[in-house]
N, C-alpha and C positions, 0 to 999 in steps of 0.2 A: 326875240326880235325887238330891236330898239326903233322907236318912232323918230321922225324928223325933229319933233320938238325935244326929244331926249338927246338927240345929236347936238342941238343948239345948246341945250342945258349943260352938256358936257364941255363945250367950248368955254362957257362962262365959269364952270367949276375949275377948269384948268387955269384960267386967268386968276381966279380967286386964290387958288393954291399957290400960284406964282408970286402973288402979293402977300403970302404969309398966312393965309387962312387955312389952318390944318384941318378944320372940319370939312373943307371943300373936298379933300381927298377921300374922306370917309364917305361922303355923299356920291362921289364919283365911282368908288368901289361898289357901294350899294346899287347904284344904277346899272353897272355893267356886270356884276358878279354872276348872275344867273345865266345870261346869254353867253358870256365868256366860258363859264364852266361847261355849258352844254357843248359848246365847240371844242374845248380841250378834251372833253370826255370822249369824243369821237376819234381823237387822235392817240389816246393811250389805252392800256389794257384794263385798268381798274379804276373805281371811283376814287380810291385813295391816291392813286397816281395823279389823277386829275386835279385833286385838291393841292397836292404838292407842286405840280407844275403851275397851277394858277397862282399859288403863293409866290413862286419864283418869278412869274411874269409881273406881278404887281410890284415887287421889289425893283425889277428893272424899269417899270414905268415911272416909279417915284424918283429913281436916280436919274432917268433921262428926260423927264417932262419939261425941263427947262430948255432942252435942245430942240424940242418940237417947234418948227418954224410956222407950218401952216395948220392952224387949228381945225380947218375943215377936214384935214386927213387924220384926225385923232382916232376915229374908229378903225380904219385900216392899219394905222400905226400900232394901236393897241393889239389888234388881232395878229399882226405880224410878230410883235413881241411874244404874245402868248403861244403862237405856233412854234416859235424858236425855242421857247421855254419847254414846251411839251416834247419837242424833238430832242433837245439836250437832256431833259430828264430821262426819257425812255432809252436814249443812247447810252447814257451813264449807267443805266440799270440793265442794259443789254436785252431790251424788249421791243425796240422800235421796228415796225413793219417797214421794209424798204422795197418798193416795187418800181420797176422801170415802166415806161409807158407802154412798151410792148407786152409785158406781163399783164398789165392792167387791161389791155384791149383784147386779150386772148378770148377766143370762142364766143364772141358777141356778134350775133347776126343782126343785120339791118333789115327790119321788116318794113321800114318806111312809115310806121304808125307812131303817132304820139300817144303816150300813156296818161291816163287821167286817174287819180286816186281821190278818195273821198276821206273825210275826217275819221270815219269808222275803220279805215284801213291803217290808222296811225301806228298801232302796236306792231302790225305785221311789217310796216315799213321801217320802223325803228330796228326790228330784228334784222331785216334785209340789209339796212345800212351796216350794222355790225359785221355782217358777213363779207362786205366789200373790202378791197384793199384800202390802205390809209388814204392814199391820194385821191381815190374816187369818192370815198366817204367824206373827205374833207371839202371837195368842191360842191358836192350835193348839199352838205350842211350849210356852207357859206352862202350859196346861191338861193336855195329854196327856204331854208329855215332862218337864216340870219339876214336874207335879202340884200346882200352885197352885190354891187354891180360887177360885170366882168372885169372892168378896169381896177376896181378895188381888190378883187380876188387875185388879180395878177399882182398887185402890189403886196398883198399879204403873203402870197406863196413864192414870190420872187421868180415867177416864170412868165413867159410871154402870153399875151391874151389868146393867141392861136392855141397854145398848149391848154390853157384853161378851157377854152371852147371844146377841144378835143376830149379832155378828161371829163367834162361835163356830159358830153354826148355819149361816151362809152360808159359812164357811170349810170346814166339813166337807163341805157339798154341793158346793162348787166343787172340792175335792180329789177327791171321789168322781166327779164328772163328768170330771175331768181323767184320772183313772185308767182309767175306761171308755173314753175317747176314745183313749188311748194303747194300748188293746187289752190291758190287764192283766186283763180278766175280772173286775173288781171290781164285781160286781152285787149 
């Protein structure tokens, strides 16, 4: 998760890099490397794939950073590039999970209840995330773990906000159902 002050720092680093300060890009990578890796790791099969996709993403960022018009949108721009790099990497390696909205929403019952998880549940939740289809795993990661707004997630994933809301709703329900099934007592 990146704080608001880190977002502002990112904007300054982008400006410094544009002015020829090569150290600024190193700082930018250092600032975003962990959260970006965590996000990409949810989209690909292995840790090695995530590192490769992240490297490809940073290459695209460096090549395109001059074209970024709105510095406020840097985080969503960065994540959109990372998402595309992960998709391209896995597609090129014939391992990307592709699921339609209909497939993702299968067999998820609406109980009308909201789910609450504690910090102690983190390991089980991470396991559950890995069991979800890629699109559901992605929206949960972006919304809850990376704390992007629905509008930013829409920009990152290139889908309408309504689709983001739907995916988020069904992903929460699927995770909740999975946790109940595994006997975690998440009711």
